[in-house]
C-alpha positions in Angstrom: -40.0 12.0 47.7 -41.5 12.5 51.1 -38.9 13.2 53.9 -39.6 10.4 56.3 -38.4 9.1 59.6 -39.1 5.5 60.9 -40.2 4.6 64.4 -37.8 1.7 65.0 -38.5 -0.6 67.9 -35.7 -3.1 67.2 -38.2 -5.8 66.7 -39.7 -7.9 63.9 -42.7 -5.9 62.9 -40.5 -2.8 62.6 -38.0 -4.7 60.5 -40.7 -5.9 58.0 -42.3 -2.5 57.8 -39.0 -0.9 57.1 -38.2 -3.5 54.5 -41.4 -2.7 52.7 -41.2 1.1 53.0 -37.6 1.1 51.6 -39.1 -0.3 48.4 -41.6 2.5 48.1 -40.1 5.3 46.0 -42.6 7.8 47.5 -40.7 7.9 50.8 -37.1 8.8 51.6 -36.4 7.2 55.0 -33.1 8.6 56.3 -33.7 8.4 60.0 -34.6 5.8 62.6 -36.2 7.0 65.8 -36.2 4.8 69.0 -37.3 5.6 72.5 -34.9 4.4 75.2 -34.8 4.2 79.0 -31.9 6.6 79.9 -31.5 5.2 83.4 -30.7 1.7 82.1 -29.5 2.4 78.6 -32.0 0.0 77.1 -34.8 0.2 74.4 -38.1 1.0 75.9 -40.3 -2.1 76.6 -37.9 -4.4 74.8 -35.2 -4.1 77.4 -32.6 -4.4 74.7 -29.2 -2.9 75.4 -28.5 0.3 73.5 -25.3 -1.2 72.1 -27.2 -3.8 70.1 -29.7 -1.1 68.9 -26.7 0.9 67.6 -25.3 -2.1 65.9 -28.7 -2.6 64.1 -28.7 1.0 62.8 -25.1 0.6 61.7 -25.8 -2.6 59.8 -29.0 -1.1 58.3 -27.1 2.0 57.2 -29.6 4.6 58.4 -28.9 7.3 61.0 -30.4 6.7 64.4 -32.0 9.2 66.8 -32.8 8.1 70.4 -35.5 9.8 72.5 -34.6 9.3 76.2 -37.1 8.8 79.0 -36.4 8.2 82.8 -37.4 4.7 84.1 -40.3 6.1 86.1 -42.1 8.3 83.6 -45.7 9.7 83.9 -47.7 10.2 80.7 -47.5 14.0 81.1 -43.7 13.8 81.1 -43.8 11.3 78.2 -46.0 13.6 76.2 -43.7 16.6 76.9 -40.6 14.8 75.8 -42.2 13.4 72.7 -43.6 16.8 71.7 -40.1 18.3 71.9 -38.6 15.5 69.9 -41.3 15.8 67.2 -41.0 19.5 67.0 -37.3 19.1 66.3 -38.1 16.6 63.5 -40.6 19.1 62.0 -37.9 21.8 62.1 -35.8 19.4 60.0 -38.7 19.2 57.5 -39.8 15.7 58.1 -43.4 15.3 56.9 -44.1 11.6 57.3 -43.3 8.8 59.7 -43.6 5.0 59.6 -45.0 2.6 62.2 -45.1 -1.2 62.3 -48.5 -1.3 63.9 -50.9 -4.0 62.7 -54.4 -3.8 64.2 -54.7 -1.9 67.5 -57.2 0.8 66.5 -57.0 2.8 69.7 -53.2 3.0 69.6 -53.3 4.1 66.0 -55.9 6.8 66.9 -53.6 8.0 69.7 -50.7 8.2 67.4 -52.7 10.1 64.8 -53.9 12.6 67.3 -50.3 13.4 68.4 -49.0 13.5 64.9 -51.8 15.9 63.8 -50.5 18.4 66.5 -47.3 18.8 64.5 -48.7 18.2 61.0 -46.9 14.9 60.4 -48.5 12.1 58.5 -48.4 8.5 59.8 -47.9 5.6 57.4 -48.6 1.9 58.4 -47.3 -0.6 55.9 -48.6 -3.7 57.8 -51.9 -2.3 58.8 -54.8 -4.8 58.9 -52.8 -7.6 57.4 -53.3 -11.1 58.9 -50.6 -11.5 61.6 -50.0 -15.2 60.6 -49.2 -14.0 57.1 -47.0 -11.2 58.4 -44.9 -13.5 60.5 -44.6 -16.1 57.7 -43.5 -13.4 55.2 -41.0 -12.3 57.8 -39.5 -15.7 58.0 -39.7 -16.4 54.3 -37.7 -13.2 53.6 -34.9 -14.5 55.7 -35.3 -12.3 58.8 -34.2 -13.8 62.1 -35.4 -12.6 65.5 -35.2 -13.7 69.2 -37.6 -12.9 71.9 -36.2 -10.5 74.5 -39.4 -9.8 76.6 -42.6 -11.8 77.2 -45.7 -11.0 79.2 -45.4 -13.3 82.2 -49.2 -13.5 82.5 -49.5 -15.2 79.1 -46.1 -16.8 78.4 -43.7 -18.7 80.6 -39.9 -18.2 81.1 -39.3 -20.8 78.3 -40.6 -18.4 75.7 -38.1 -15.6 76.3 -34.6 -15.8 74.7 -36.1 -18.0 72.0 -35.5 -17.7 68.3 -38.7 -17.1 66.2 -39.3 -20.1 63.9 -42.0 -22.5 62.9 -41.8 -24.4 66.1 -42.2 -21.2 68.1 -45.4 -20.4 66.3 -46.7 -23.9 67.0 -45.9 -23.7 70.7 -47.7 -20.3 71.2 -51.0 -20.6 73.2 -54.2 -20.0 71.3 -54.8 -16.7 73.2 -51.5 -15.2 72.1 -51.3 -13.3 68.8 -48.5 -14.8 66.6 -47.0 -11.3 66.1 -47.4 -10.4 69.8 -49.4 -7.4 68.6 -51.2 -7.1 72.0 -47.8 -6.8 73.8 -47.5 -10.6 74.5 -43.9 -10.6 73.5 -41.2 -8.4 72.0 -38.2 -9.3 69.8 -34.8 -8.3 68.7 -34.1 -8.8 64.9 -30.5 -9.8 64.2 -30.4 -10.7 60.6 -32.4 -10.2 57.3 -32.5 -8.4 54.0 -32.3 -4.9 55.5 -29.0 -5.7 57.2 -25.5 -5.5 55.6 -24.4 -8.1 58.1 -25.9 -10.2 61.0 -25.7 -8.7 64.5 -23.5 -10.7 66.8 -24.8 -11.2 70.3 -24.7 -13.6 73.3 -27.8 -14.8 75.1 -27.5 -13.9 78.8 -29.6 -14.4 81.9 -33.4 -14.3 82.2 -35.1 -12.1 84.7 -38.7 -11.5 85.9 -39.5 -7.9 86.5 -42.6 -6.2 87.7 -43.7 -2.6 87.3 -46.0 -0.2 89.1 -48.4 2.0 87.1 -49.3 5.6 88.1 -52.8 5.1 89.3 -53.8 8.7 89.0 -52.5 9.1 85.5 -55.2 8.0 83.1 -53.2 8.6 80.0 -50.3 6.6 81.4 -52.6 3.7 82.1 -53.9 4.0 78.6 -50.3 3.8 77.3 -49.5 0.8 79.4 -52.7 -1.0 78.4 -51.9 -0.6 74.7 -48.2 -1.5 74.9 -48.2 -3.9 77.9 -51.2 -6.1 77.2 -54.1 -4.8 79.2 -52.3 -3.5 82.3 -50.2 -6.6 82.8 -47.1 -5.5 84.7 -44.8 -8.6 85.0 -42.5 -9.5 82.2 -39.7 -12.0 81.6 -36.6 -10.4 80.0 -33.6 -12.1 78.4 -30.5 -10.1 78.5 -28.5 -10.0 75.2 -24.9 -8.8 75.2 
Protein backbone atom coordinates (compact mmCIF):
# COMPACT_ATOMS: atom_id res chain seq x y z
CA UNK A 1 0.00 0.00 0.00
CA UNK A 2 1.13 3.52 -0.80
CA UNK A 3 1.72 5.75 2.24
CA UNK A 4 -0.66 8.63 1.59
CA UNK A 5 -1.79 11.89 3.13
CA UNK A 6 -5.05 13.65 2.25
CA UNK A 7 -5.46 17.37 1.58
CA UNK A 8 -8.52 17.98 3.75
CA UNK A 9 -10.40 21.25 3.18
CA UNK A 10 -13.30 20.44 5.57
CA UNK A 11 -15.72 20.72 2.63
CA UNK A 12 -17.88 18.46 0.50
CA UNK A 13 -15.51 17.65 -2.39
CA UNK A 14 -12.83 16.64 0.11
CA UNK A 15 -15.33 14.45 1.93
CA UNK A 16 -16.42 12.60 -1.20
CA UNK A 17 -12.83 12.20 -2.44
CA UNK A 18 -11.81 10.80 0.96
CA UNK A 19 -14.78 8.42 0.95
CA UNK A 20 -13.66 7.06 -2.41
CA UNK A 21 -9.95 6.78 -1.68
CA UNK A 22 -10.61 4.94 1.60
CA UNK A 23 -12.19 2.19 -0.51
CA UNK A 24 -9.07 1.85 -2.66
CA UNK A 25 -6.74 -0.79 -1.24
CA UNK A 26 -3.75 0.73 -3.07
CA UNK A 27 -3.61 3.69 -0.68
CA UNK A 28 -3.08 3.87 3.06
CA UNK A 29 -4.42 7.26 4.13
CA UNK A 30 -3.33 7.88 7.71
CA UNK A 31 -3.06 11.67 7.79
CA UNK A 32 -5.27 14.66 6.97
CA UNK A 33 -3.48 17.91 6.11
CA UNK A 34 -5.25 21.27 6.32
CA UNK A 35 -4.01 24.84 5.87
CA UNK A 36 -5.21 27.27 8.53
CA UNK A 37 -5.03 30.96 9.28
CA UNK A 38 -2.97 31.13 12.47
CA UNK A 39 -4.04 34.70 13.27
CA UNK A 40 -7.72 33.79 13.44
CA UNK A 41 -7.53 30.03 14.12
CA UNK A 42 -9.69 29.21 11.13
CA UNK A 43 -9.45 27.02 8.03
CA UNK A 44 -7.98 28.89 5.07
CA UNK A 45 -10.62 30.25 2.66
CA UNK A 46 -13.49 28.46 4.41
CA UNK A 47 -13.31 30.58 7.55
CA UNK A 48 -14.27 27.55 9.65
CA UNK A 49 -13.21 27.57 13.29
CA UNK A 50 -10.35 25.16 14.03
CA UNK A 51 -12.42 23.55 16.77
CA UNK A 52 -14.87 22.19 14.19
CA UNK A 53 -12.00 21.04 11.96
CA UNK A 54 -10.59 19.07 14.90
CA UNK A 55 -14.01 17.54 15.57
CA UNK A 56 -14.19 16.39 11.95
CA UNK A 57 -10.81 14.65 12.18
CA UNK A 58 -11.76 13.02 15.47
CA UNK A 59 -15.01 11.69 14.03
CA UNK A 60 -13.29 10.48 10.86
CA UNK A 61 -10.65 8.75 12.96
CA UNK A 62 -7.59 9.95 11.01
CA UNK A 63 -4.79 12.08 12.47
CA UNK A 64 -4.74 15.74 11.45
CA UNK A 65 -1.77 17.97 10.63
CA UNK A 66 -2.38 21.71 10.24
CA UNK A 67 -0.11 24.00 8.21
CA UNK A 68 -0.29 27.53 9.62
CA UNK A 69 -0.15 30.75 7.61
CA UNK A 70 -0.45 34.38 8.74
CA UNK A 71 -3.56 36.26 7.63
CA UNK A 72 -1.56 38.46 5.26
CA UNK A 73 0.63 36.04 3.31
CA UNK A 74 2.49 36.62 0.06
CA UNK A 75 2.92 33.76 -2.38
CA UNK A 76 6.65 33.63 -1.66
CA UNK A 77 5.97 33.05 2.05
CA UNK A 78 3.16 30.63 1.18
CA UNK A 79 5.56 28.61 -0.99
CA UNK A 80 8.25 28.61 1.70
CA UNK A 81 5.90 27.34 4.40
CA UNK A 82 4.39 24.71 2.11
CA UNK A 83 7.84 23.47 1.01
CA UNK A 84 8.90 23.01 4.63
CA UNK A 85 5.69 21.10 5.39
CA UNK A 86 6.04 18.87 2.36
CA UNK A 87 9.68 18.15 3.12
CA UNK A 88 8.64 16.96 6.57
CA UNK A 89 6.04 14.66 4.99
CA UNK A 90 8.65 13.22 2.63
CA UNK A 91 10.88 12.54 5.64
CA UNK A 92 8.00 10.50 7.05
CA UNK A 93 7.99 8.50 3.79
CA UNK A 94 4.73 9.77 2.32
CA UNK A 95 4.77 9.08 -1.42
CA UNK A 96 1.22 10.06 -2.48
CA UNK A 97 -1.32 12.74 -1.68
CA UNK A 98 -5.04 13.11 -2.49
CA UNK A 99 -6.96 16.17 -3.70
CA UNK A 100 -10.68 16.79 -4.24
CA UNK A 101 -10.12 18.91 -7.36
CA UNK A 102 -12.56 18.41 -10.23
CA UNK A 103 -11.71 20.37 -13.37
CA UNK A 104 -9.38 23.36 -12.85
CA UNK A 105 -6.49 22.45 -15.17
CA UNK A 106 -4.20 25.33 -14.15
CA UNK A 107 -4.61 24.59 -10.45
CA UNK A 108 -3.83 20.93 -10.99
CA UNK A 109 -0.76 21.84 -13.06
CA UNK A 110 0.38 24.15 -10.25
CA UNK A 111 -0.05 21.39 -7.68
CA UNK A 112 1.78 18.87 -9.86
CA UNK A 113 4.72 21.24 -10.31
CA UNK A 114 5.09 21.71 -6.56
CA UNK A 115 4.65 17.99 -5.83
CA UNK A 116 7.30 17.07 -8.40
CA UNK A 117 9.82 19.17 -6.45
CA UNK A 118 9.53 16.72 -3.54
CA UNK A 119 8.76 13.59 -5.57
CA UNK A 120 5.21 13.12 -4.28
CA UNK A 121 2.48 11.82 -6.58
CA UNK A 122 -0.90 13.59 -6.66
CA UNK A 123 -4.13 11.56 -6.93
CA UNK A 124 -7.50 13.08 -7.90
CA UNK A 125 -10.49 10.74 -7.33
CA UNK A 126 -13.07 13.24 -8.66
CA UNK A 127 -11.09 14.53 -11.63
CA UNK A 128 -13.14 15.40 -14.76
CA UNK A 129 -16.38 14.01 -13.38
CA UNK A 130 -19.58 15.97 -14.03
CA UNK A 131 -20.10 18.28 -11.06
CA UNK A 132 -23.86 17.72 -11.00
CA UNK A 133 -23.25 13.97 -10.72
CA UNK A 134 -20.67 14.54 -8.00
CA UNK A 135 -23.03 16.60 -5.85
CA UNK A 136 -25.89 14.17 -6.40
CA UNK A 137 -23.69 11.25 -5.33
CA UNK A 138 -22.60 13.25 -2.29
CA UNK A 139 -26.23 13.68 -1.23
CA UNK A 140 -27.26 10.13 -2.12
CA UNK A 141 -24.50 8.73 0.11
CA UNK A 142 -25.96 10.60 3.06
CA UNK A 143 -23.39 13.36 3.38
CA UNK A 144 -24.59 16.64 4.85
CA UNK A 145 -22.92 20.03 4.39
CA UNK A 146 -23.59 23.70 5.04
CA UNK A 147 -22.15 26.69 3.19
CA UNK A 148 -19.70 28.70 5.29
CA UNK A 149 -18.37 31.09 2.63
CA UNK A 150 -19.78 32.40 -0.65
CA UNK A 151 -18.38 34.74 -3.30
CA UNK A 152 -20.32 37.98 -2.82
CA UNK A 153 -20.01 38.86 -6.50
CA UNK A 154 -21.94 35.74 -7.51
CA UNK A 155 -24.10 34.80 -4.54
CA UNK A 156 -26.04 36.84 -2.01
CA UNK A 157 -26.07 36.66 1.77
CA UNK A 158 -29.00 34.22 1.61
CA UNK A 159 -26.74 31.49 0.20
CA UNK A 160 -24.32 31.41 3.15
CA UNK A 161 -25.21 29.37 6.22
CA UNK A 162 -27.46 27.20 4.09
CA UNK A 163 -27.57 23.39 4.06
CA UNK A 164 -26.76 21.80 0.70
CA UNK A 165 -29.86 20.01 -0.61
CA UNK A 166 -31.96 19.68 -3.75
CA UNK A 167 -33.52 23.11 -3.27
CA UNK A 168 -30.09 24.70 -2.88
CA UNK A 169 -29.09 23.23 -6.24
CA UNK A 170 -32.25 24.56 -7.90
CA UNK A 171 -31.71 28.04 -6.47
CA UNK A 172 -28.13 28.44 -7.74
CA UNK A 173 -27.74 30.93 -10.62
CA UNK A 174 -26.86 29.37 -13.98
CA UNK A 175 -23.36 30.90 -13.94
CA UNK A 176 -22.45 29.16 -10.65
CA UNK A 177 -21.00 25.65 -10.73
CA UNK A 178 -23.06 23.31 -8.55
CA UNK A 179 -19.92 22.17 -6.72
CA UNK A 180 -18.52 25.68 -6.44
CA UNK A 181 -15.40 24.47 -8.21
CA UNK A 182 -14.51 27.99 -9.33
CA UNK A 183 -14.56 29.24 -5.75
CA UNK A 184 -18.21 30.34 -5.80
CA UNK A 185 -18.85 28.80 -2.37
CA UNK A 186 -17.20 26.67 0.31
CA UNK A 187 -18.79 24.20 2.71
CA UNK A 188 -18.45 22.45 6.04
CA UNK A 189 -19.37 18.74 6.06
CA UNK A 190 -20.98 17.69 9.31
CA UNK A 191 -22.30 14.18 8.65
CA UNK A 192 -21.88 11.25 6.28
CA UNK A 193 -20.46 7.75 5.83
CA UNK A 194 -16.87 8.74 6.70
CA UNK A 195 -17.91 10.02 10.14
CA UNK A 196 -18.39 7.94 13.27
CA UNK A 197 -20.89 10.52 14.50
CA UNK A 198 -22.37 13.83 13.24
CA UNK A 199 -20.57 17.05 14.14
CA UNK A 200 -22.63 19.28 16.44
CA UNK A 201 -22.55 23.01 15.71
CA UNK A 202 -24.56 26.20 16.00
CA UNK A 203 -25.13 28.63 13.13
CA UNK A 204 -23.87 32.09 14.08
CA UNK A 205 -23.74 35.51 12.48
CA UNK A 206 -23.10 36.31 8.82
CA UNK A 207 -20.33 38.73 7.89
CA UNK A 208 -19.18 40.34 4.63
CA UNK A 209 -15.39 40.56 4.37
CA UNK A 210 -13.15 42.03 1.70
CA UNK A 211 -9.50 41.31 1.02
CA UNK A 212 -6.62 43.09 -0.67
CA UNK A 213 -4.35 41.20 -3.07
CA UNK A 214 -0.60 41.80 -3.31
CA UNK A 215 -0.44 43.64 -6.63
CA UNK A 216 3.25 42.99 -7.16
CA UNK A 217 3.06 39.30 -6.40
CA UNK A 218 2.06 37.53 -9.61
CA UNK A 219 2.05 34.08 -8.03
CA UNK A 220 -0.16 35.29 -5.22
CA UNK A 221 -2.61 36.74 -7.73
CA UNK A 222 -2.56 33.40 -9.51
CA UNK A 223 -3.39 31.61 -6.28
CA UNK A 224 -6.22 34.02 -5.54
CA UNK A 225 -7.57 33.65 -9.06
CA UNK A 226 -7.73 29.88 -8.80
CA UNK A 227 -9.15 29.66 -5.29
CA UNK A 228 -11.13 32.91 -5.01
CA UNK A 229 -12.97 32.94 -8.35
CA UNK A 230 -11.05 35.20 -10.74
CA UNK A 231 -9.70 37.83 -8.34
CA UNK A 232 -13.01 38.41 -6.55
CA UNK A 233 -12.15 39.65 -3.09
CA UNK A 234 -15.45 40.03 -1.18
CA UNK A 235 -17.06 37.07 0.54
CA UNK A 236 -19.98 36.35 2.84
CA UNK A 237 -19.03 34.16 5.81
CA UNK A 238 -21.28 32.32 8.24
CA UNK A 239 -19.69 31.67 11.61
CA UNK A 240 -20.29 28.19 12.99
CA UNK A 241 -19.59 27.44 16.66
